[in-house]
N, C-alpha and C positions, 0 to 999 in steps of 0.2 A: 505494498500498497504505498510505504514510504521511502521504494530503493530509489537510489539516483540513478535518473536516466541518462545523464551524462556523466564522464568522467571528472572529478574534482582537481580543475587546477590548482595550483598557489597561489595563495591571498595576496596579494599586492600590499603594499606599507605606504609608498608613495604616490605622488603620483593625481594624477582626475581622483575625483570624491574620495580625497585621504580622510575619510570620517571614521573615526575611533573615539570611544566611549572615554577619555580624557578630553578630546576636542565637541562633543555633545553639552560635557558637564561645564566645559570655560563655555558654553556660547553664544553670551553676552559679548567677550572678550575678541570677537568678529563678527560684526554687526551687520556686515554688509554683507552674510553668508545666510542661506536658509538652508539647513541641513537637516532636516524631518520637517515630516509635511506639520504638523505643529510647530517648527522654527525650533522649540528645547522641548526636553521631556516631560516638563507641565502641559505644553501645549494649551498653554496660553494665546496664542496665534497675534503677541504686540511687539513692533519689531521698537527697539530704541532709537530708531532712526530718526531723525527731526530734521533733514533738507529742506525734504518737500513739508511744508508746515502750514496752517491755517490762516497764514498772510501771505502764501506764496501759492495756493492748491490748484486758485484761479487759474493762471498758467500752466498746468501739467495740459500736454497734448501729446499724441501718441507721437513711441516715435520707433516701431515696426509692430508686424502682428505675421503670426504663419497660418495657415489655412488647414482647415482638420478636415478629411475629404469624407467621414463616415458623420450622414446630419442625425445623430444618437446626442442625448444630455450629455458634456462634459462634466465632470464633479470634480478633475482630479485638482489640486494647489501642487506648482510645477514645485523642483528644489534648485538651488542655486550656491554651485560648490566651485571656488575659486573664479574662472570666468564662463562660467558652464552651468545653461541650466535645462534640466531633466525633467522634462514633460510625460506625459501617456496617455491616448486618446482610446477612445472606443473600441471594443473588440484588443484593447490593451497591446494596444502598437507602441510604442516606447523611443523616445525622438531624444537627441541632444543637440542644442544649438550653441551659437555662441552667442551671451550674452544681453550683447553688446548691437550687435550688428542683426541680428536673429540669421545669418548664418545656416541652414541645418547642417549637422555636421556627422550624423548617424542615423540610421533609422533602422529598428529592430521590429519584425510581425512575429508574433511565436503563435498565429495559423491556427487560432480558438476554434473550434470545434463550432460550427454556427448552429447545429442544433441546442445546443446553452443559448441563445438568445429565448426561447418559448421557455425558456429556464427559470429565467432570472425572473422576477417582478416586476420589478422597476427599475426596466433597461438594460442596454449590454454596457452602462457606466464602470467606473473605476477611479479611485477617489485619490492615486496618486503612487510614488515609488520609496524607497529607503535605498539609503545609500551605506557604504561601509568599505573600509580600505578599499576602495580602490573597483568595488561593484558596484552596480544600480540594481538590487533588485523590485524583483513586480509578480504580483499573484495573478493570472488568469481567468476568465469566467468560469473555464471545463477545469478549475482546481490546480495549473501548476504551480508552484514557487520556484521560478526562474531567476538564475545571478548572472548577472549581466560585467562584461568587463567594460569599464567607464569611461575609456580608452576607444573602444572597437565599435561595441553593444553586441559583442562575438556574444553565446552562453558559456558556463562556465562550470554549471551545472543545472540540472532538471527537476525536481519529486513529485508526483503527484502528493495531493494532499486529501483526498475526499474516498472515504466510505463510499464505496457504491449504488448500497442498498435507498439513500434518500436520494433524493433530485438537488445537488445541491448545487452552490457558485458561488462565485467569489467575485465583490464589488469597494471591499476595502484596502487600504492602501498596509500594505506590510510595516511592522515595529519592528526596530532592531535597538536593543536591549545588553550591552558588553557583551556581544559576539553571541548573539543569539537571535535568531527574526523570527517572530511571531508573527501569525496569520490564524484569521477566524474562517466562518462563512459564512451563506444569508441558506434560505432556504426552507422557511418557517410553514410556511405558507405551503409549502410540499410539506407540514410533517415532521421534516429533517431533525434529527435529533444534533443538539448544535456540540459544538467542541470548541480549544481552541489548544493551538501546538506550535513547541518553540523547536525549532530546526537551527543546527550551526551552520551559523553563515559562514566557516568555510568549505565546507565537504556538503552540506546541505544533511547530515543524520540529523534524523529524529531525537532529539531531547528528552519534551515529554509530552504528554497532552490530557489534557483536562475537560471531562466531557461536562455538561451543563442538568444533563437528563439523567434521570438512575438508569441500570438498566435493569434485565429481568434480575429480582428480588432471589429467584432459586439459586441461582450464582452468585460466588463473591463479587461483590460490588469493586472496583478497582481503588476505591479508598475511603476514610469513615466521613468524608463529605458527603457520599455519594450515599452512603448506607444509612446518614441522619436523614439525608433530602429524599428516600422511600418512604419514608413515614408519611412524607406528603402528600404523594401518590396513590390513586384508588386505580380498580380493577387490573386489565394487563394493558399498559400505556406502554411498556418497552416492545410491543407488536407494533402501537399509530406511532410512534418518531415521539413526540413530545414538545418540537422546538425547540425555542430558548440560542438559536444560533447566536452568533457572536460575527455581526454582518458589520463592526466599524468600531466604536473606541475600545484601545487596547493604550493604558497609558501605564508608564513607567516613574517611581517615586526613586531614585538610588541612592538617597538616606536609609532608606527603611528597605532600601531592597524588595520593595512587593511593586506584581503589576496591579491595577484593576481594573477588569472587563463586562463591557456593559452586555447583558444578554436577553434578547429577543422576545419576544411573544411566544404563548403558546398556540400548536400544531395537531389537531385543531382550533382553529378560534374556540370553537363551543366545548365547555370545558367536559360537560356533560359525555360528551364522544372520544376523548383524550385521556380524562378522568373520572369515569361515571360513581358518584358517591362525594364529590369534591376534594378537597385540601389544597394546599397552598400552593405544589406543584414547584415545589425548588427546582433550578433558581432559576426561573423563568422571571423575566421582565426585573433582574434584579442586577446589582452591584456588586461583585463578590473581590476579593483580595485577595492575589493566592504568591506566595515565597517564588523570587525571578526563577532561584536557581534549578529549583525541583516542581514547579507548578502544584503545591503543598497547599490546601486550602487557611487563610487564615480567617476569612470573617466576611460574612453577606451583610446586605441589605437588600430587600425587596423592593421597591417602592409601587409593584402592582400584585398583589398574593390573590391568586386565583384568575387571571385573566382570562379576557374575555372580549375584547377588545382591540386589541392588534398594539397597545401600550407598552412599545420595545421601551428598552432603558440603553438601547445600545447608541443613543445619541453622547454625542462629545462628549466629553470629562474633561475637566481642566483643574488641575491642581497648585492651589497658591497657602498661604500663609496671611490668615487675615487677626485683625484684634478684633476682638469679640467678649462684650463684656469684661473689656480691660487689661486682657487674655490676651496673648499671639494662640495664634494654634495650628495647628497644619491640616487643614480640610482641602478637600475633594466638591465638586460642584457639579450639577448637572440641573438640566433644566429637558426632561424624557419626555414623549409623548404624552401622557396619563396630566399633560397641564401645570406641573406643583416642580421649581426652583426649592433644590436638595441641596445641602448645605453639609454637608457629614464630619465627623474626624475621620481624616485618615488613618488615624491609627489602629481604629479600634472600630471604626465603621458606625458609632452612635450616632445617633440624631442629631444632628446642630438647630436645625430650624426648615422650618417646611413652607411654603408659601404658593397659591397659585398665580401664575402671570398670565393665561387667561380663562376664560368660565369654565370652572368644572360641573357639569351636573350630572356627575357619572356618581360625584364622591363630594363632600362640604368643606372638608376638611381632610388634615390629618393631623391626629390622638399624640400627642407626642409623649405622653408615658408611654407607650406603646409603641410608638414608631409607623403603625399601620392605621390608611386612611380610613374614612369613617365615608362607610361608600352606602349609598340609595339604593334601597335592594332593589330597585323597580329597574335600576339598569342593568340587570344580571338577564338578560334577553330570555323568553322563550318563545311560542309558535309566531307569535302574534306581535309584530314589529314595535319596535320602539327606539325613539331620534334621543340620541347620547351625543355631545361634545363633550371633549373632543373624539374628532372619529378617529379612524385607523392614519390617517396623514398627520395627525397631533397638531398640541399646539404650536411645537418644534420638533422638526426633524432633523433629516443626518445633518444642512446645511450648518455648518459651523458659525458657534458664536465668538469671541473673546474678550478677554478681561485686558484690563489698561491698569498696572499698579500703581499709575501714576493718581489716576481717576477715581479708582476703587470699582470701577463698573463696570458689569459684563455685558458686552451691544449685542442682542439678542435676536435674532429673525424669529417673528412668531404671526400664527394664525386662525383666528377661531373658525372651526371647522367643526359642519352637525352632521350627521352621519343615523341610518336608521339601519336598527340590529335588528335580525331574527333568526331564528334556529331553525333552520329547515330540518323537516321532518323523515324525509325521504330519503337521508345520506349517510351513501354507502362509500367506506373509504378504502381506497385503491393504493398501497403505496407507490410511491416511485412519478406519479403524476403532480401535477404543477400546483392543480386549484384544490384543494385541501383543508376547504373554511369550514365548514360544516355549517355554512350562515345560507338564508336564500327561505323559500318556502312562499303559502296563499300574501299576497301584498305585498309582497318585501318591494317590488321594482317601483310599485304607486308612492308606497313612504320616503322609499333613497331619491323621488324625482321631489317630494314636495319635502327630507333633507334640503337636496342640493340648492331647489326655489327660496326658499327662507336664507340658506347658508349666501346668496349668491344677493337676495336682498340686504340683510344685516350684520352680515360678518364685516371684523375688522382686521383688520390686515397689520401690520406692520415692525419697525426695526425701534425696539427699547432699551433708553439702555436702565438697569438692574441694579441696585444699592442690595448685594447681598448679605449684608451684615445687618441691615436694615429691614429687608424686606419689601421692597417695593420699589415701585416700577418711576422712576426717576426724568424721563422725558422717553417722548415715541416720534417717531417717523412715520406718517400713517402711507400706506400703498394703497393703488388704483384696485390692483387685485393679488391673489396669491398667487405667490412662487419668487417673491427676489430672493435673492442668492445669498451663501457665508462673507462673513465679513473678518475684518481686518482693522486692528486699533496698531495704531503708532505713539513714539515719542511725539510727533509733530503736533499731537491735539486732532487729529484725526482720527476717523473711523468709516472705511471706505467697502462699498456690498451696489453687487450690480442691481438692477431694480425690474421690474413686470413689464418697468413701460419700454425697456429696450436701450437700457443708458447704465453707464459707469458713473457713479457717484462718491462725491468726500464728504462727510458731516463732523463739525465741531463733534471731538469727543466729549468736552466739558457742556456744551449747551443741546447740540443736536442740530443745531444750525445746515443746512444744505449750504457749502461753499463751492463745490463745481460739481458739473454734469453735464458728459457728453453721450451723445448718439451712437451708439456703437452696432447696430443691425443685429444686435444677438439680446437674448436673457443671458449673464453673463450668473448660472446658478451657481457655481465655485467660488470657495473661499481665495480672496485676494493672498498675494504677498511683496514683498519688499526686499531691494538688496540695492548694493552701491560697490561699483566698480569703479579705479578712477576716477575717485572725488565726488561721482557723480549716482544720484539714488535714482531709482527706475521702480514702477508698480508693475505687477503682471496679474493676471486674472485670463483664466481661461472663458469663453465665452459659449458657450454650447445650448438650448432650452432642451430639455429631456429629464429622464428620471422620475424618481417617484412624486417628485415637487409639481408633475406634467401632468402627473397621470389622475385616481380620480381625485374629487373633489372640486377643479378646474373646470369652471360650470361655462366661462365666457371664452369666446376665443380671443386671441393673443390680439392688443390694439393695433401690432406693428405687424406690418411683412418683416421676415427672416432672411439672412443673409445666408451663407454655410458659416458652421462651426468654428472660429478661432479661439488659438494663442492673444494675446493684445497685451503689448509693454509699450508703459509710458513713461515718460520725462519731464522735470520741465524746462520750457520753451519746445517740444517736441514738436513737428509739423506735418509728420507722416501722413497720408491721411489714408480712409479707407475706400476699394473701389465700388463704383456706384452700384447699387443695388441692382440687380437682376431680377424683375418680377417676371413670372408664367404667366402670361396671360394679359388680361388687361380685367381681370376679374374673377371672381367665383361664376358659374357657372350653374342654373340651377337646373337640374336633374329631372327629367320627368316624373312623375308622382309616379308608385307599382300599381299594377294591375292585379294583384296577387291581393287571396283573401285578407277576409280578418285573422283568421285560426295561422296562416302561414306567414303572417308579418308578428303577431304573440309568439310562435313559435322562434320566430328572427331573434326576439328582442329578448326572450330567457337565453338563446344561443350567447348573444352578444354578450349578456350580464353576466354568463359564466366564464365564456373566453376573451374574450374583447373588451372588457368594459374597464378594465385595470389600467392597462395601456391607453385607453379610449375615452374612457371618460363615461360618468354614469348617463346613462341616457344617451349618450355617444355626443354630450356634450362637451368642449374643449378636447383635454387628454393634450397627449403628446402628440399626433396626428388629428386635427378633427373629420372627421369621416363626413358630418352632412359637406363638406364644402372641398369634395375631392374633385381633382381635375376629371374633362372627359374622359381623359387616357388610363388613369386609374379607374376612372368605373369602367372604361371596358376590357382590363385587365384586371379587374378583382378576383374573378375565379382564380388563372394564374397564377396570382400574387397569393392569396391567402390558402389553398390548394399544392398549387406548383413550386411555393419558392420561388416567383420570380425575382422576389426584392430581398434575399436572403442574404445578401449582403449588406443590406443596410439593417439589420436588425428582424427584419417579420420573415421566420422564416414559417415552411409551410406548416396545416393543421391538418394535415389530409391525415393524421394519425388520429383525430377524434372528429373530427370535422367531414361527413360525406357530401357530394355534389348539392343535395337537394339543401345542408344544413344551410351551406356558403348561401344556396339562392335564396333560403328565406332569410339570412342576415342581411344581404345587400339588398331586397325587399323592405325589410324594417330599416335602414339606412336610409333611401330614396322615401320615406313615408319620413322618419326623424328629420331631413332637409328640408323638404315642403312646409313642414309642421313650425319650421325654426324660421323661413328662410327671410322673412323681412328684419327679427333682432340679429342675425346673424351678420347681416349685410351691411346692417350700422354700425359702424366700428368708429 
């Protein structure tokens, strides 16, 4: 399962990407570089650079850009080490550029198995690479961890990280701590059993693995932590997967020699299907501390016991030292999907404070004695649909937040999202398939439509500055809709973020005043970063709409036409221009309404909800590609795309293994009806 596929070459010490433990510990001594995905081990995404600041940011301009060929979500934060910028694109294509000129130095294509695009709940995205002693490390959607020579882009070794029983994918960035490469995976929507694994950076040898869900209780558990966790599960959960995948947050504390992981939702979502009889279901939706050397359990804090709402705790984790009640505390901060902002003692795991940063109808608060949420009993839904906030998109999702030690504030992208949950009484689990949620049933789609329409009318979306000591919002920048990106904070009193309006913007970190904004023909959903070479500070961001942020819950078409995705790099006085935006045709062409009967349209709607809505929006509203406004060519090729895989390279693989031709024709009829129902509203941008 983890055997090296390529012979390991000797590990370099000097030259390109000469990152090691000492350099990461002393990252602030070389603030012009960005050595790891969050810049430092604590993942604060704060830069001490201040050449670009609140007094001159209005002079910021583009200096170079690089097109990204695949038009899907781009979520990665680049690295800059020395004079080289390392980036990663959809399908895990990894690139190196001269960071001052944009000249491409090398390009590595791992040739990911395109069929894994269908298993990825939230697009063919990736969130970054890692660097260590002359190598660049990437994790592929199809489960390989690969080490590349940083000078040439040639593979040094590759290992397969997947247990083949479950539909795993990888979208997270590897993290490297003192010679160990850590990676988790996604797949909880397919009920995959979660784990995180450490590999030797030099050879790719597996060092340890920690499972987040216990196995068959008739067999010895791997460790005492899972023996304890097994008592929180019921039924035959080990045959059902369980979920709890570690698909993003992994953070290291070098002083305590602890690793903190955030774990994912339950799989299936409906608890009675994965754990009939209840239980907290450890370690789902939890923050877990592990010993870095061995992977041994130290402590855990479960943000959402008995999760049924996709309330992952995989959102970014930030480490900091905060003065609370006059005492300097080593803390861990997280704003998971469930809508509460948590401050924990990272030594002990003890809850220090928790306050909701968005409305939370599922729970009225957190009991500070027990640390448990005070759950609204009605939120544990049955066969009758119940509208809950936040929904599965979360009050905050994967898009990174940042912390400034200068202001003491956390900068957090937030959204109010409403979702209708109900248990599907006809659900039958089929391990190995992607959609293993257990939700649905009579009235589900009508209620989900009502929830989406309510959210469209009443939801608030914004970038907020959050005081983690006082647990309160300090300022807010409202968005026109859901979908703005991750953030960067700098010592120049600036916060950078891409916006849903197709711009890249800078705000004052202390007051939230918008100081600069530039249209960029795309939505930069990734977190920006900044670096300095030859005394000149640059800011870089990947701009490419897609990923989970573009999926269900985005109910309006984007307000702007989009270019191809790009890596964008800025500096003071930059004068480069983006190419003119090339629009396909004169605008949306209204399709002929379908002549299919009501039963066929209803069938198409049900199939769309099961197989398509995750990427293309509830009721076909918005999503990664709004299928109500397909071009005439796309409509003509619809069956070839859905069944034949004609756009496989762009991430739309064939669904012929789960859809028949009549099924696909029913979905096409449903989409024609939805386009005609909404045409007036969707063409008024």
